[in-house]
C-alpha positions as a printed NumPy array, in Angstrom:
array([[ -86.689,  -31.041,   24.56 ],
       [ -83.679,  -32.243,   26.537],
       [ -83.86 ,  -34.425,   29.634],
       [ -82.333,  -31.539,   31.624],
       [ -85.107,  -29.178,   30.556],
       [ -87.775,  -31.687,   31.48 ],
       [ -86.307,  -32.152,   34.969],
       [ -86.086,  -28.43 ,   35.581],
       [ -89.676,  -27.852,   34.454],
       [ -91.182,  -30.372,   36.879],
       [ -92.673,  -28.909,   40.061],
       [ -94.93 ,  -31.767,   41.183],
       [ -94.085,  -35.463,   41.47 ],
       [ -96.868,  -38.007,   41.945],
       [ -95.235,  -40.945,   43.724],
       [ -97.058,  -44.287,   43.592],
       [ -95.744,  -47.393,   45.389],
       [ -97.005,  -50.522,   43.625],
       [ -96.819,  -54.243,   44.213],
       [ -98.72 ,  -56.592,   41.896],
       [-101.096,  -53.903,   40.625],
       [-100.713,  -54.507,   36.876],
       [-104.438,  -54.351,   36.152],
       [-104.814,  -50.931,   37.794],
       [-101.891,  -49.108,   36.145],
       [-103.302,  -47.924,   32.81 ],
       [-106.558,  -46.518,   34.174],
       [-104.9  ,  -44.739,   37.086],
       [-102.248,  -43.104,   34.891],
       [-104.902,  -41.746,   32.527],
       [-106.969,  -40.438,   35.438],
       [-103.995,  -38.616,   36.976],
       [-102.959,  -37.027,   33.682],
       [-106.565,  -35.913,   33.098],
       [-106.615,  -34.11 ,   36.444],
       [-103.538,  -32.075,   35.567],
       [-105.355,  -30.954,   32.412],
       [-103.189,  -28.351,   30.642],
       [-100.439,  -28.307,   33.273],
       [ -97.107,  -29.721,   32.162],
       [ -95.094,  -29.25 ,   35.371],
       [ -95.69 ,  -32.738,   36.791],
       [ -94.446,  -36.301,   36.586],
       [ -95.744,  -39.688,   37.728],
       [ -93.147,  -41.87 ,   39.461],
       [ -94.148,  -45.504,   39.885],
       [ -92.058,  -47.586,   42.287],
       [ -92.462,  -51.29 ,   41.569],
       [ -91.807,  -52.992,   44.897],
       [ -90.696,  -56.421,   43.724],
       [ -93.895,  -57.295,   41.842],
       [ -94.293,  -60.816,   40.506],
       [ -96.935,  -59.881,   37.933],
       [ -96.789,  -57.536,   34.925],
       [ -96.758,  -54.294,   36.922],
       [ -93.409,  -53.153,   35.461],
       [ -94.549,  -54.065,   31.941],
       [ -97.727,  -52.012,   32.304],
       [ -95.866,  -49.007,   33.733],
       [ -93.369,  -49.172,   30.867],
       [ -96.286,  -49.098,   28.443],
       [ -97.369,  -45.827,   30.075],
       [ -93.778,  -44.535,   29.912],
       [ -93.922,  -45.007,   26.137],
       [ -97.437,  -43.586,   25.859],
       [ -96.589,  -40.473,   27.896],
       [ -92.875,  -39.763,   27.381],
       [ -91.405,  -37.438,   29.963],
       [ -94.464,  -37.81 ,   32.211],
       [ -94.253,  -41.358,   33.574],
       [ -91.178,  -42.962,   35.106],
       [ -90.51 ,  -46.4  ,   36.558],
       [ -88.245,  -47.304,   39.469],
       [ -87.952,  -50.966,   40.443],
       [ -86.959,  -52.817,   43.602],
       [ -85.466,  -56.211,   42.804],
       [ -87.333,  -57.638,   45.784],
       [ -90.251,  -56.456,   47.882],
       [ -89.161,  -54.271,   50.796],
       [ -92.437,  -52.623,   51.773],
       [ -94.554,  -49.577,   51.052],
       [ -92.56 ,  -47.121,   53.161],
       [ -89.317,  -47.944,   51.388],
       [ -91.08 ,  -47.724,   48.028],
       [ -92.333,  -44.225,   48.9  ],
       [ -88.845,  -43.306,   50.11 ],
       [ -87.286,  -44.481,   46.84 ],
       [ -89.842,  -42.521,   44.846],
       [ -89.368,  -39.293,   46.797],
       [ -85.567,  -39.562,   46.642],
       [ -85.701,  -39.941,   42.84 ],
       [ -88.478,  -37.386,   42.283],
       [ -87.701,  -34.212,   40.32 ],
       [ -90.537,  -32.118,   41.774],
       [ -90.323,  -30.162,   45.021],
       [ -93.968,  -30.923,   45.85 ],
       [ -94.815,  -34.582,   46.385],
       [ -98.226,  -36.18 ,   45.927],
       [ -98.562,  -39.772,   47.13 ],
       [-101.437,  -42.122,   46.438],
       [-102.029,  -45.869,   46.431],
       [-101.691,  -47.917,   43.26 ],
       [-104.912,  -49.873,   43.756],
       [-107.126,  -47.123,   42.333],
       [-109.13 ,  -46.597,   45.523],
       [-107.769,  -43.058,   45.915],
       [-109.535,  -40.849,   43.386],
       [-107.148,  -38.595,   41.39 ],
       [-109.973,  -36.04 ,   41.171],
       [-109.015,  -35.058,   44.724],
       [-105.42 ,  -34.19 ,   43.796],
       [-106.156,  -30.59 ,   42.636],
       [-108.001,  -29.916,   45.9  ],
       [-104.998,  -30.962,   48.   ],
       [-102.564,  -29.074,   45.767],
       [-104.678,  -25.939,   46.078],
       [-104.312,  -26.112,   49.863],
       [-100.571,  -26.78 ,   49.555],
       [-100.147,  -23.639,   47.459],
       [-101.323,  -21.481,   50.375],
       [ -98.129,  -22.278,   52.312],
       [ -95.017,  -20.148,   51.808],
       [ -91.911,  -21.558,   50.135],
       [ -89.811,  -23.408,   52.688],
       [ -92.718,  -24.191,   55.022],
       [ -93.037,  -27.694,   56.467],
       [ -96.533,  -29.149,   56.125],
       [ -98.604,  -32.153,   55.167],
       [-102.023,  -32.06 ,   53.503],
       [-103.506,  -35.406,   54.537],
       [-106.502,  -37.028,   52.891],
       [-109.337,  -38.29 ,   55.077],
       [-111.462,  -41.141,   53.695],
       [-114.62 ,  -40.323,   55.614],
       [-116.735,  -42.779,   53.603],
       [-114.452,  -45.742,   53.015],
       [-115.349,  -48.378,   50.433],
       [-113.862,  -51.334,   52.278],
       [-115.294,  -54.366,   54.043],
       [-116.856,  -53.812,   57.496],
       [-114.011,  -55.841,   59.034],
       [-111.329,  -53.696,   57.407],
       [-113.106,  -50.49 ,   58.41 ],
       [-113.307,  -51.774,   61.993],
       [-109.563,  -52.513,   62.026],
       [-108.725,  -49.07 ,   60.749],
       [-111.095,  -47.326,   63.146],
       [-109.441,  -48.992,   66.137],
       [-105.92 ,  -48.406,   64.795],
       [-106.617,  -44.729,   64.06 ],
       [-108.165,  -44.204,   67.499],
       [-105.173,  -45.72 ,   69.306],
       [-102.651,  -43.856,   67.146],
       [-104.338,  -40.45 ,   67.391],
       [-104.663,  -40.821,   71.176],
       [-101.022,  -41.776,   71.694],
       [ -99.412,  -39.495,   69.114],
       [-101.874,  -36.57 ,   69.036],
       [-101.104,  -36.166,   65.334],
       [-104.302,  -34.267,   64.427],
       [-105.09 ,  -36.806,   61.682],
       [-108.143,  -39.118,   61.703],
       [-106.913,  -41.341,   58.849],
       [-103.145,  -41.718,   58.426],
       [-103.72 ,  -44.872,   56.375],
       [-105.013,  -42.787,   53.464],
       [-102.376,  -42.913,   50.743],
       [-103.363,  -39.52 ,   49.3  ],
       [-101.092,  -36.874,   50.813],
       [ -99.23 ,  -33.759,   49.654],
       [ -96.028,  -32.458,   51.254],
       [ -92.784,  -30.743,   50.254],
       [ -89.984,  -33.049,   49.163],
       [ -87.516,  -31.209,   51.409],
       [ -89.784,  -31.699,   54.418],
       [ -89.966,  -35.437,   53.811],
       [ -86.202,  -35.78 ,   53.43 ],
       [ -85.687,  -34.22 ,   56.865],
       [ -87.618,  -37.02 ,   58.552],
       [ -86.047,  -40.092,   60.178],
       [ -86.501,  -43.074,   57.857],
       [ -87.799,  -46.416,   59.162],
       [ -90.018,  -49.2  ,   57.892],
       [ -93.747,  -48.366,   58.069],
       [ -92.976,  -44.646,   58.452],
       [ -95.557,  -43.773,   55.788],
       [ -98.289,  -44.349,   58.382],
       [ -96.739,  -41.785,   60.713],
       [ -95.94 ,  -38.939,   58.323],
       [ -98.298,  -36.441,   60.029],
       [ -96.811,  -37.182,   63.47 ],
       [ -93.249,  -36.998,   62.143],
       [ -93.858,  -33.745,   60.262],
       [ -95.648,  -32.273,   63.275],
       [ -92.664,  -33.291,   65.424],
       [ -90.402,  -31.335,   63.063],
       [ -92.502,  -28.206,   63.628],
       [ -94.659,  -28.609,   60.534],
       [ -98.375,  -27.975,   60.043],
       [-100.899,  -30.748,   59.433],
       [-104.049,  -30.028,   57.449],
       [-106.756,  -32.646,   56.868],
       [-108.886,  -32.604,   53.716],
       [-111.824,  -34.936,   53.168],
       [-111.38 ,  -37.075,   50.05 ],
       [-113.417,  -39.712,   48.287],
       [-112.699,  -43.425,   48.316],
       [-113.552,  -46.047,   45.709],
       [-114.04 ,  -49.772,   45.522],
       [-110.979,  -51.749,   44.493],
       [-111.47 ,  -52.761,   40.85 ],
       [-108.753,  -55.386,   40.535],
       [-106.395,  -57.344,   42.765],
       [-106.425,  -57.648,   46.537],
       [-105.044,  -55.897,   49.586],
       [-101.421,  -56.724,   50.419],
       [-101.734,  -56.077,   54.139],
       [-103.163,  -58.202,   56.958],
       [-104.378,  -57.089,   60.362],
       [-102.029,  -58.952,   62.672],
       [ -98.825,  -58.019,   60.893],
       [ -99.832,  -54.37 ,   60.917],
       [-100.97 ,  -54.55 ,   64.541],
       [ -97.756,  -55.865,   66.051],
       [ -95.49 ,  -53.789,   63.822],
       [ -97.67 ,  -50.752,   64.506],
       [ -97.365,  -51.036,   68.278],
       [ -93.577,  -51.119,   68.037],
       [ -93.536,  -48.24 ,   65.554],
       [ -95.814,  -46.105,   67.721],
       [ -93.519,  -46.588,   70.694],
       [ -90.624,  -45.444,   68.518],
       [ -92.486,  -42.36 ,   67.258],
       [ -93.547,  -41.484,   70.823],
       [ -89.895,  -41.69 ,   71.883],
       [ -88.916,  -39.364,   69.03 ],
       [ -91.634,  -36.905,   70.009],
       [ -90.527,  -36.79 ,   73.626],
       [ -86.846,  -36.41 ,   72.732],
       [ -87.464,  -33.515,   70.339],
       [ -86.834,  -29.894,   71.271],
       [ -87.805,  -27.119,   68.875],
       [ -85.952,  -23.897,   69.702],
       [ -87.368,  -20.438,   69.111],
       [ -84.739,  -18.597,   67.062],
       [ -83.933,  -14.928,   66.825],
       [ -81.162,  -13.109,   65.032],
       [ -79.122,  -10.952,   67.401],
       [ -77.322,   -8.866,   64.791],
       [ -78.715,   -7.931,   61.381],
       [ -77.188,   -5.977,   58.544],
       [ -79.762,   -3.226,   59.103],
       [ -78.756,   -2.88 ,   62.763],
       [ -75.083,   -2.624,   61.877],
       [ -75.514,   -0.013,   59.137],
       [ -77.922,    2.108,   61.165],
       [ -75.272,    2.642,   63.891],
       [ -72.421,    3.564,   61.549]])
């Protein structure tokens, strides 16, 4: 099987941004591959965002164990989750993108459910199937932070999404590449896709305890950056005009009058 054939046969790319998640790689890869069962039209793209542990080593072990199914892209230095997702999507072969976090808290068992909803949309449609962690397995303090952040964001942006922090999402690659890129944009994908005229659909997903490692994000850094980002997204929303198009002359109209 040539590399060209493998690229052409891939329809779905699972993009996973990872920083210092070496202990979670092997289990998560096996879980994802199990969920695709007999399907062979997928790939897993890990983006190592400047890890200082053995993340790249562990991903490479999966590359060897599952040739043609697991790929590794590396950032020489850490540049953030949004840029890692952007790198993964840009290098993905599939036209449907699945994103999830590398820490193992997103359950791959939910992937088929989101893909099933994505398959109801016509080719060329802009949409985002967003996971909603209704029963989060985080500390009370972290849940409180997220509840406040989600309330403020949903009120200001009206993005129809109760949990944009959930890493599990499905969207077309072409839709994503239309969006304006900026740091932290991964938290505003529903609002950005909605701004572009796309449809947002929320699907309840499960959430698990973190098995290894620790969260890479603190409250205050996210808070101040988030306020600035929200102002930017609000500006984009207000400066956007979506025209209603119609075709004045069609081939049928021309031929019918000849």
